N, C-alpha and C positions, 0 to 999 in steps of 0.2 A: 775441612782441609785446613783451615786456621789451628786446629788442635793438633794436625800432622805437622804443620810449618813450626810451631812452637816446640813440639817433641823434637824434631830434628836440631833446631837451635839450641836446645838442652844438651843433647849428647853431645854435639858439637863442643860446646862450653865445656863438658865436663870430661871428655875422652879425645878431643882432636878432631881435626878436619876429615882425617882418612876416615874414621871409626863414624863421623857424622854423615860423611856421603854414603857409605852402606845402610846406615839407619835410614836416611832420607829416601833412598830407593825402595827399602822395605816399606815405610809409613806411607807412601803414595801408591802403594799396590796392595793387594790383598795378600799375596804369598809368592816367593820366587825361588827357583833353583839356582844353585851355584853358578851355572854358567851364564843364567840371566842377569844374576848382580854383577857378574865380570863385565859383560856386554853394556849394561846400562850404566854402571860407575866407571867404566874405562880404566878399572885399576887391576893390577896382576894378580893372580890366583892368591898367592901366599899373603897378600894385603887384606882381601876379602875373607879370607879362611880365618885369619888373625882377628880381624875384627869382628867376626861372628863369634868366635871364643869369646872375646871380652863382653859383647852383649848378651850371649846366653850367661856367662859367669853372674852378672849383675841382673840377670831375671827380666831383661828388656826385649829379648828376642826367644821364640821356643822355634823347635823344629819338629818336623813328621816325616815320618818314612812311609812311602805307598808304593805298591806293585802297580805298574801301568796295565790295562786291560790287555788280557792275552799274552801276557809275558810275566809268569808269576816269578820267574829267575830273577829279574831286573827290580832294583830299587831306586826309587827318585826321593831325593830329600827334600823337603820343601821350608822355606823359612819364613817366619812371620813375627812382625814388631807388635809390642803391646804400648798403646799410646796412653793409656791409663798408667801405667808402670814407669813410664817417662816422665809424665806430668807429674807423678807424685813425688818424684826426687825432689820438686820444689818444696814439699813439707818436710823433709829431712829434719831441719831446724827443730821443727816442731815436735816430730817424734821423738828427738833427743830430750826436748823438756818434758815431754809424757813421761819417757823411760826414767828420768831422773825425780820426777814428782812421785811416780808410783812406785819405784823400785830402790831409790837411791843412787849413789855414785857407781856402785858397782853394776847395777842394771844399765844404767847409761852406757858404760863402758862397752858392756856386751853388746848392745843394740848398734853403737858407734862402729864396732868391729864389723858387724855384719853389714851397715851401709857401706862401709869403705870396700869391703872384699864380695860383696854379693851374696855369696853360698859358701860355707865351710861345713866342714864335719864338726861334730861334738867337740872333740879334742882340740881341733884347729881354733876353735872360738875361744876356748879356755887359753890355749898356748898365747895366741896374740893379746887377748885381754891381760894375761899376766906380764907380756912385755910391755903393754902401756902402762900398766898399773907399778909395775916395778916389783910386784910380789905375787905368790902363787894363789889363785882364786879357786874356792870351793865349786863344783857344779851344781850346788842347791839355788844358786839365782837363776842358773841358765834353766834348770828343772822348771823353776816358777815362770819364768817367760815363757816356755813351752806350754806348762799347764795353762796358762790364762791367753794362751795362742797369740801372743806378741810374736812369737817365732814359732815357724811350723817348718814342717818337712817339705823340701823341695818335692813337687810333684814328679812323678816318675815319667818320664818321657818314652814315647814308643821307638826307642832309639839309644844309643850308648851315651853316658854321661861323662861330664869331665870327670877324668881320674886324679887330677890334682888341682890345689888352688891356684887356679889359670893368672887370677890378677896379681899373685905374689912372683910368679915366674916372670911375666912381663915387666912388672916393675924392675926385678933384678936385672932383666935385660937391657932396660932402659938406662938405668944405672951405670951397668957396666959398659954401656956404649961412649966412647970418648966425647966430650963436649955436650952430655946429657946434664939436666940438672938447672940450676940458674933460676931464672923467674918462672921457669914451667912448673917448679916445685911448690908455688906459694899456695899456702892452705886458703880454703875458703871459707873459713870461720865455722865450718860444721865438722872439721875433721877430715873432709873429704879432699882430696886432690883434684883440682879443675884442670891442670895442665898436663892432661895425660895425652897429648897429640903424639908422642912418639911411642906409644904403646906397641902399635903394628910395625913402625919403623924399626924397634929394636929387636922383633922377632925375624924380620926380613932378612937376618943374616944368617939364620938356619936353613940350611937347603935340605929339601926332601930326598931320600936316598931314591925313592921309587913312589911313583904316584899311579895307583890304579884306577880311583876314581875320584870325581869332585864332590863327594857328599859329605855326610857329617864326620868328625874327627873319629878314628876308632880308638876305643877303650882300651890301652894295654893292660888294664888289671882283670883278673878273672870276675864273671858276672857273680860268683858265689861271694854272699856277704860275709865279712868277717866280724867274728864276735870276739869281744875282749874277755878272755876266760874268768879274770877276776871279777869284774862288776856285770858281765852278761850283756852288756850294751853292744849294740850293732855300731861297730866303727867307722863304717864307710858311707852312712846315710848323711845326705847334705841337708843343712838347714838354712833359713832364709826368713827376713823379715816378712811379717804380713801386713800391708799398709791397710787393708781392710779392717783390721783390729783397731789401727791406730785412729783411723777415719770414724769407726764405731765410737771411740772415746771421744771425739770432737763433738759427734752428733748428740752423745748423751750428756756432755755438758752443757750443749745448748738447751736441751730438753729441761735440765735441771734447772738452769738460770730462769727459764720462762716459768717454771712451776714455783720458783722462789717469788717472781714478780705477780704472778696471779693469786697465788694463795699467801706462803708466807716460807721463813727460812727451815720451819721445822718440816714443811712438807718438802724442801728440798734434800734435808737429811734422809729421811724415810726413803724416797726416791733414789738418791745415791747408793744407799746401802743394797737397795731392791736391785739395781743395776750390777752391782758388784757381784750379787749371788748368780745373775743370770748370764752375765756376759761370756764367761767360758763356754757356754752352750750355745752361743749365737754364731753360726759360720759365716754368715754373709749379712751385707747390708741389705739385701733385698729379702731377708726373713722378715715378715710380718707379726708373726707371733712368737712370742718367747716360751721358754718352761714355766709351768706353773709354779708359783711360789705361795704358800699358805700365810694366813695371819700370824700364826704361832711360829713358824720358820723366821719370819721376817721380825718379828718381835725378840726371838732368841739372840738373832744375828744383831740386832741393835744393842741388846744388852751387853753383848761382847764388845762391840765399837765403843758405847758410850754408858757412863756410869750414872747417868741421871734417873733420879727417880720419878720423874715425870714422865718417862717412857713406859707405858702400861700397855697390855694387850688391848685395851678397850681404846686408848688414844690411837694407837695403830690403826684399829678396825674403824675409825672416825675419819682418820686423816685418808685412809685408802677410799672411804666411801666418797668423802669431799673429792678426792681427785678422780674417781669415775664418773663422778656426776657433772663434773665441770666440762664445758664445751671448748676444750685449749684447741 
């Protein structure tokens, strides 16, 4: 329950009281329908709907559509908050440090764009990054972030996905509203906007023409995937940050530090290169075993990274045997 309360406070701080109230209701319960959220929060339908849009856009809430027993024609949409994803927002400054350390300023910028917007298509990531950098960026860096799983495809939900960059639309609505801005636009030091309390307020002015149901927002785009005829790339796939991959980096850095203390700096170097080889193939922190790496493969990779004559295949084998035999 303490984790849920902390998560609610984080959402309130980052997105405002209205969205925080909706998140709080979801965090203290397993999952809820739209009308249940309206009843618990005592908010208007449009406020709840737009709050959910923001939370889904930032990968903090997921939804699932189910058919009630005995009524296959009816569809009920349940919403559920992720405590872990919300708490990981506290590590965003460290995520940016990792991105800069491993990929330079360009990689850091692309990670920052995704931290700010939650989920974006490939082209929108490059567009926002180019606007922030002041010049056009190639997609090679984004491809590398995807290859190393720091950026992953948004899991396909069993229902409609947001067809636009929701956060951009909501920010535009907030800025267009008279009196918006001021202290609410202060940067929190991570490139994130912490004063987002007017997001749902700005959208409240848009009145729906007709409301048939209180389920998930319908996707106005066709479900057929759009493909760029020049690059062959699917253009309507959404991408997001993979927090587990960043947390894996932190875990491996802690292991390397321990090995350096228990053995020596050379053992730490060998282990660091080994982690670099296997990390793209580890999909979860719960994976206990990695792919296998032979002594020859590790030695060849070490020779690429370091031009020291002391790195021989025999020395690599010796250090691997030491690390294997030590009861860390």
